[in-house]
C-alpha positions as CSV (number, residue, x, y, z in Angstrom):
1,M,27.4,219.8,-39.0
2,N,27.4,223.1,-40.4
3,L,27.2,224.3,-44.3
4,H,28.6,227.6,-45.3
5,E,26.1,230.0,-46.5
6,Y,27.4,229.3,-50.2
7,Q,26.9,225.6,-49.8
8,A,23.7,225.9,-48.2
9,K,22.5,228.0,-50.9
10,Q,23.6,225.7,-53.7
11,V,20.8,223.4,-51.7
12,F,17.8,225.9,-51.4
13,A,18.3,226.7,-55.0
14,D,18.0,222.8,-55.5
15,Y,14.8,222.7,-53.9
16,G,13.5,225.6,-55.5
17,I,14.1,228.3,-52.8
18,P,15.2,231.5,-54.6
19,V,18.9,232.8,-54.3
20,P,20.9,236.0,-55.7
21,A,23.8,234.2,-58.8
22,N,26.3,234.1,-56.9
23,R,30.4,232.6,-57.4
24,T,33.0,231.5,-54.4
25,I,36.6,233.0,-54.8
26,R,39.2,231.1,-53.0
27,S,42.4,233.3,-54.1
28,V,42.7,237.1,-56.0
29,D,43.3,235.9,-59.4
30,E,39.7,233.8,-59.1
31,I,37.9,237.3,-59.0
32,E,37.6,239.0,-62.5
33,Q,36.6,235.2,-64.1
34,A,33.1,235.5,-61.3
35,V,32.5,239.1,-61.6
36,S,32.7,238.4,-65.4
37,E,30.1,236.0,-65.1
38,L,28.0,237.5,-62.5
39,G,27.4,240.5,-64.6
40,G,26.8,244.0,-62.9
41,N,28.5,246.8,-61.3
42,E,27.7,246.4,-58.0
43,W,28.5,243.4,-55.7
44,M,28.2,242.0,-52.8
45,V,31.3,240.2,-50.9
46,K,30.8,238.0,-48.0
47,A,33.7,235.7,-45.9
48,Q,32.5,232.3,-45.3
49,V,33.2,231.1,-41.8
50,H,30.4,228.5,-39.9
51,A,29.4,232.0,-37.8
52,G,26.9,234.7,-37.3
53,G,27.7,238.3,-37.2
54,R,29.9,238.4,-39.8
55,G,28.6,242.1,-40.9
56,K,29.2,243.7,-38.0
57,A,32.5,241.9,-37.7
58,G,33.5,243.2,-41.4
59,G,33.3,240.2,-43.1
60,V,30.9,241.7,-45.0
61,I,31.2,244.5,-48.0
62,K,29.2,246.2,-51.3
63,A,31.6,246.9,-53.6
64,G,31.5,249.4,-56.5
65,S,34.7,247.7,-58.3
66,V,36.5,244.8,-59.1
67,D,39.8,246.8,-56.8
68,E,37.2,246.9,-53.8
69,I,36.9,242.8,-53.9
70,K,40.7,242.3,-54.7
71,A,41.8,244.8,-51.6
72,F,38.8,243.3,-49.7
73,A,39.9,239.2,-50.7
74,E,43.8,241.0,-49.8
75,K,42.7,241.2,-46.3
76,M,40.2,238.3,-45.7
77,L,41.7,235.0,-47.2
78,G,44.0,233.6,-45.1
79,T,43.1,235.0,-41.9
80,N,40.8,234.2,-39.1
81,L,37.1,236.2,-38.2
82,V,36.4,237.1,-34.7
83,T,32.3,237.3,-34.5
84,F,30.3,237.5,-31.7
85,Q,29.5,233.5,-32.6
86,T,33.3,232.7,-32.4
87,D,35.5,232.8,-29.8
88,A,38.9,235.1,-29.4
89,Q,40.5,233.2,-32.4
90,G,37.8,233.6,-34.9
91,Q,37.3,231.1,-37.8
92,P,39.5,230.6,-40.9
93,V,38.4,232.7,-44.1
94,N,39.5,230.3,-47.1
95,T,36.4,231.3,-48.8
96,L,34.8,234.5,-50.7
97,M,31.4,235.1,-52.2
98,I,30.5,237.4,-54.8
99,E,27.0,237.9,-55.2
100,V,24.9,240.1,-56.9
101,P,23.2,242.7,-54.6
102,S,18.7,242.5,-54.2
103,P,17.2,245.3,-53.9
104,I,15.2,244.9,-50.4
105,A,11.9,246.1,-49.8
106,R,11.2,244.2,-46.2
107,E,13.6,241.5,-44.2
108,L,12.0,238.9,-42.7
109,Y,12.9,235.2,-41.0
110,M,12.0,231.9,-41.5
111,G,13.7,228.7,-39.9
112,A,12.6,225.2,-39.3
113,L,14.4,222.8,-36.6
114,V,12.5,220.1,-33.9
115,D,10.5,221.7,-31.2
116,R,11.2,219.0,-28.4
117,A,7.9,220.1,-26.4
118,S,5.5,219.2,-28.8
119,K,8.0,216.5,-30.6
120,R,7.4,218.0,-34.3
121,V,9.3,219.7,-36.7
122,T,8.3,223.6,-36.6
123,I,8.6,226.3,-38.6
124,M,9.1,229.9,-37.2
125,A,8.2,233.1,-39.2
126,S,8.6,236.6,-38.3
127,E,8.5,239.7,-40.0
128,A,11.3,241.2,-37.7
129,G,13.7,239.3,-39.8
130,G,17.3,240.9,-40.3
131,M,18.4,240.6,-36.9
132,N,19.1,238.0,-33.9
133,I,15.9,235.9,-33.4
134,E,16.8,235.2,-29.8
135,E,16.4,239.1,-29.6
136,V,13.1,239.5,-30.8
137,A,12.1,236.4,-28.9
138,A,12.8,237.8,-25.6
139,E,11.7,241.4,-26.3
140,T,8.9,241.2,-28.5
141,P,7.9,237.1,-28.9
142,E,4.6,238.3,-30.6
143,K,6.1,238.9,-33.4
144,I,7.5,235.5,-33.8
145,I,4.8,232.3,-35.3
146,T,5.7,229.4,-34.6
147,L,3.8,226.4,-36.9
148,A,3.9,222.7,-35.5
149,I,4.3,220.1,-38.8
150,D,2.5,217.2,-38.9
151,P,4.4,214.3,-39.9
152,V,2.0,212.7,-41.7
153,S,-0.1,215.3,-43.1
154,G,3.6,217.5,-43.9
155,L,3.6,221.5,-44.6
156,M,-0.4,222.4,-45.2
157,P,-1.1,225.0,-47.9
158,Y,-3.1,226.7,-44.8
159,Q,0.0,226.5,-42.3
160,V,1.4,229.0,-45.5
161,R,-1.4,231.2,-45.4
162,E,-0.8,231.4,-41.4
163,A,3.0,232.8,-41.5
164,G,2.0,235.0,-44.8
165,F,-1.0,236.6,-42.7
166,A,1.4,237.0,-39.7
167,M,3.9,238.6,-42.0
168,N,1.8,241.1,-43.9
169,M,2.2,239.9,-46.8
170,T,0.2,240.5,-50.2
171,P,-1.2,237.1,-51.7
172,A,0.8,237.4,-54.8
173,Q,3.9,237.6,-52.4
174,Q,2.4,234.2,-50.2
175,K,2.5,232.2,-53.7
176,G,6.6,233.5,-52.9
177,L,6.4,232.3,-49.5
178,M,4.7,228.8,-50.4
179,K,7.8,228.1,-52.4
180,V,10.0,229.1,-49.9
181,M,8.5,227.3,-47.1
182,Q,8.1,223.8,-48.7
183,G,11.6,223.9,-49.6
184,V,12.9,224.6,-46.5
185,Y,10.6,221.5,-44.7
186,R,11.6,219.5,-47.4
187,I,15.4,219.9,-47.1
188,F,14.6,219.1,-43.4
189,M,13.2,216.4,-44.0
190,D,15.3,214.9,-47.1
191,K,18.8,216.2,-45.4
192,D,18.0,214.9,-41.8
193,A,18.7,218.7,-40.9
194,S,18.5,220.2,-36.9
195,Q,18.4,223.6,-38.4
196,V,17.4,225.0,-41.8
197,E,17.5,229.3,-41.6
198,I,16.8,232.1,-43.7
199,N,17.8,235.4,-42.1
200,P,16.8,237.4,-43.6
201,L,14.2,236.1,-46.4
202,V,13.4,238.9,-48.2
203,V,10.5,240.2,-50.3
204,T,12.8,242.7,-53.6
205,G,11.4,246.2,-54.1
206,D,11.6,247.4,-57.5
207,D,15.0,247.9,-59.0
208,G,12.9,250.0,-61.8
209,S,12.5,247.0,-63.9
210,G,8.9,246.5,-61.9
211,S,10.2,242.9,-61.0
212,G,9.9,243.9,-57.1
213,G,8.0,241.6,-55.2
214,E,10.0,238.4,-55.2
215,V,10.7,236.2,-51.7
216,M,14.2,235.5,-52.1
217,A,16.6,234.1,-49.3
218,L,19.4,236.5,-49.1
219,D,20.8,234.3,-46.5
220,A,20.8,230.9,-45.8
221,K,22.1,228.5,-43.1
222,I,21.6,224.8,-42.5
223,S,22.9,222.5,-39.8
224,L,22.9,218.6,-40.7
225,D,22.0,215.8,-37.8
226,D,25.9,214.3,-37.2
227,N,24.6,211.3,-36.5
228,A,22.5,210.7,-40.2
229,V,25.2,212.4,-41.8
230,Y,26.7,208.8,-43.1
231,R,23.6,208.6,-45.1
232,H,24.3,211.5,-47.4
233,K,27.0,211.4,-49.3
234,D,26.5,214.5,-51.1
235,M,26.4,216.2,-47.9
236,Q,29.6,214.9,-46.6
237,A,30.9,216.6,-49.0
238,F,30.3,220.3,-47.7
239,H,31.9,219.3,-44.3
240,D,35.3,221.9,-43.9
241,A,37.0,220.9,-41.8
242,S,38.9,224.0,-40.7
243,Q,36.0,225.2,-39.2
244,E,36.0,223.0,-36.7
245,D,38.1,222.4,-33.2
246,E,41.4,220.4,-34.2
247,K,40.8,218.0,-31.2
248,E,37.2,217.5,-32.5
249,N,38.3,216.4,-35.6
250,L,40.9,214.0,-34.8
251,A,38.9,212.6,-32.2
252,K,36.0,212.0,-34.7
253,K,38.8,210.2,-36.8
254,F,39.5,207.6,-33.5
255,E,35.5,207.6,-32.5
256,L,35.9,209.8,-29.5
257,N,33.3,211.8,-28.0
258,Y,35.4,215.1,-27.4
259,V,34.8,218.6,-26.3
260,P,37.0,220.9,-25.1
261,L,36.5,222.6,-21.5
262,D,38.5,225.4,-20.0
263,G,39.8,223.7,-17.5
264,D,43.2,222.0,-16.1
265,I,41.7,218.4,-14.7
266,G,41.6,215.8,-18.1
267,C,38.7,213.6,-18.1
268,M,38.5,209.7,-19.7
269,V,35.4,208.4,-18.7
270,N,33.4,205.3,-21.1
271,G,29.8,206.4,-20.9
272,A,28.6,209.6,-21.3
273,G,26.8,209.8,-18.6
274,L,29.9,208.7,-16.4
275,A,31.5,211.0,-17.8
276,M,28.7,214.1,-16.9
277,A,29.4,212.5,-13.0
278,T,33.2,212.4,-13.4
279,M,32.7,216.4,-14.5
280,D,29.8,216.9,-11.6
281,I,32.1,215.2,-9.2
282,I,35.6,217.0,-10.1
283,K,33.6,220.6,-9.7
284,N,32.3,219.4,-6.5
285,N,35.5,218.9,-4.7
286,G,36.5,222.5,-6.1
287,G,38.4,221.2,-9.5
288,E,37.9,222.4,-13.5
289,P,37.8,219.5,-15.8
290,A,39.2,220.2,-19.0
291,N,37.4,218.0,-21.2
292,F,34.2,216.0,-21.5
293,L,35.3,212.9,-23.4
294,D,34.1,209.3,-23.6
295,V,35.7,206.1,-25.0
296,G,32.8,204.1,-25.4
297,G,32.1,200.9,-24.1
298,G,34.3,199.2,-26.0
299,V,37.6,200.5,-24.7
300,T,40.7,199.2,-26.2
301,K,44.5,199.9,-26.0
302,E,44.4,202.2,-29.1
303,R,41.8,203.8,-28.1
304,V,42.8,204.8,-25.0
305,A,46.6,205.7,-26.3
306,E,44.5,208.3,-28.6
307,A,42.2,209.5,-25.7
308,L,45.2,209.9,-23.8
309,K,47.3,211.4,-26.3
310,L,44.3,214.6,-27.1
311,I,44.4,214.9,-23.3
312,L,47.9,215.7,-23.2
313,S,48.1,218.3,-26.2
314,D,46.0,220.8,-24.7
315,A,48.3,222.7,-22.8
316,N,46.0,223.4,-19.7
317,V,45.8,220.2,-18.6
318,K,47.7,219.5,-15.5
319,A,46.1,216.3,-14.2
320,I,44.4,213.4,-15.7
321,L,41.0,211.2,-14.2
322,I,40.6,208.0,-15.8
323,N,37.4,206.4,-14.6
324,I,36.1,203.8,-16.6
325,F,33.7,201.1,-15.5
326,G,34.4,197.8,-16.8
327,G,31.6,196.0,-18.2
328,I,31.6,195.1,-21.7
329,V,35.7,194.9,-21.2
330,R,36.9,193.5,-18.1
331,C,38.9,195.8,-15.7
332,D,42.0,193.9,-16.3
333,L,42.5,194.7,-20.2
334,I,41.6,198.2,-19.2
335,A,44.2,198.0,-16.9
336,E,46.9,196.5,-19.5
337,G,45.4,199.3,-22.1
338,I,46.2,201.9,-20.2
339,I,49.7,201.0,-19.0
340,A,50.6,200.0,-22.5
341,A,49.5,203.3,-23.3
342,A,51.2,205.4,-20.6
343,K,54.4,204.4,-21.4
344,E,53.5,204.8,-25.0
345,V,53.0,208.3,-24.9
346,A,55.0,209.5,-22.2
347,L,52.9,211.1,-19.5
348,S,53.8,214.4,-18.4
349,V,51.0,215.5,-15.9
350,P,49.8,213.2,-12.6
351,V,47.4,210.6,-13.6
352,V,44.4,208.8,-11.2
353,V,42.8,205.9,-12.1
354,R,39.8,204.7,-10.7
355,L,38.0,201.0,-12.3
356,E,35.5,199.5,-11.1
357,G,34.0,196.2,-12.6
358,T,34.4,192.3,-13.5
359,N,38.2,191.5,-12.8
360,V,38.7,195.1,-11.1
361,E,40.7,193.8,-8.2
362,L,43.1,192.2,-11.2
363,G,43.7,195.4,-12.9
364,R,44.2,197.7,-9.6
365,E,47.1,195.5,-9.4
366,L,48.4,195.6,-12.8
367,L,48.4,199.3,-12.4
368,E,50.2,199.2,-8.9
369,K,52.6,197.1,-10.1
370,S,53.3,198.8,-13.6
371,G,56.1,200.8,-11.7
372,L,54.3,203.8,-13.7
373,D,53.9,207.3,-11.9
374,I,49.6,206.6,-11.8
375,I,47.3,206.7,-8.8
376,S,44.8,204.2,-8.0
377,R,41.5,205.1,-6.1
378,G,38.6,202.6,-5.9
379,D,36.2,205.0,-4.7
380,F,35.1,207.9,-6.5
381,T,35.2,210.6,-4.4
382,A,38.4,209.7,-3.6
383,A,39.9,209.6,-7.0
384,A,38.3,213.2,-7.7
385,E,39.9,214.3,-4.4
386,E,43.0,212.7,-5.7
387,V,43.2,214.3,-9.1
388,V,42.2,218.1,-7.7
389,K,44.9,217.8,-5.6
390,A,47.4,216.8,-8.1
391,A,46.2,219.3,-10.5
392,G,47.0,222.1,-7.6
393,T,50.4,220.5,-7.1
394,S,51.3,220.3,-10.6
395,A,50.2,223.7,-11.2
396,N,51.8,225.4,-8.1
397,N,55.3,222.9,-9.3
398,E,55.0,224.8,-12.5
399,G,55.0,228.3,-10.8
400,A,57.4,228.0,-9.0
401,N,59.4,226.7,-11.9
402,A,58.7,229.8,-13.4
């Protein structure tokens, strides 16, 4: 689960990481109060979407008046922002964050993630902040320092000093870095995060008040492990379903593991390994899977029905392959579920079913006698060949009708 920037900054502030003062607005009517509370005569205004590259896409401005903010809000709110990290449709902009600008002397990078090679939470730091860390890693890897954190001792002071030296920070700035790195590590562990990132992490300049040199998070990104979100009621409140694929949200509701793809053959399988094998064999036979869909071990009529509805909601689907291994649930019960679901959703594309496991013969017999336009195949390869053929025939028929 991803957090918006303003949400991540709320968490940062709770953990003692300095962030600029900010307010959020969801309508033009809220702007004047937000600006009044922040004060000043210049403000940064940022579209809140779950994607990077907002600045280059026109989703961030520096405003010198309330009228400029209003014009930007009228332009952005209720629209979709397309960046290099989104698809062609972009992400909906429902919230803007108005923030007090900070004088910037240096832009740095700080991030935490799980390094599976070392089996450690790893903090990355770089003096090349403000740009894509992937580019830095590819072009100037020597500018990135990685610190593997021992799970017993946690983040150690010498590691903070090591990062500070690598980023050419003064002793005073390293004290500020200590607060930031401790906050990042505690957030990662306390919230079951998969990523915590600050880009840029800035050292502020002297704005004339003589108060320069503070280490501050100018941006904030937090991604949480979906499998652990149930443990964090406070984080669940940050979930923004509008930023996610509608089909994926529906799948979560019915405990289906679903990922949309670009092909035209819908897949319904029980078990992630079998689902991957099913997509592979479809591609090996010249087809393209339209989705990854794992209905889980406890297949029920209701779950099959919802899975079929989900697959059929994709207009690109020309045929469906249902590949179920009856282990926890018998094949005859699975067949009954498929038949009932097929009648409920009114199938509009060819369906190939491959069953294997307990009571498989009875299950196949039920499908054959159902009177429905369902093709039953016992062999895995034969089922894949049949569904690829059916998808091609369906596509040709549509082309002829057009």
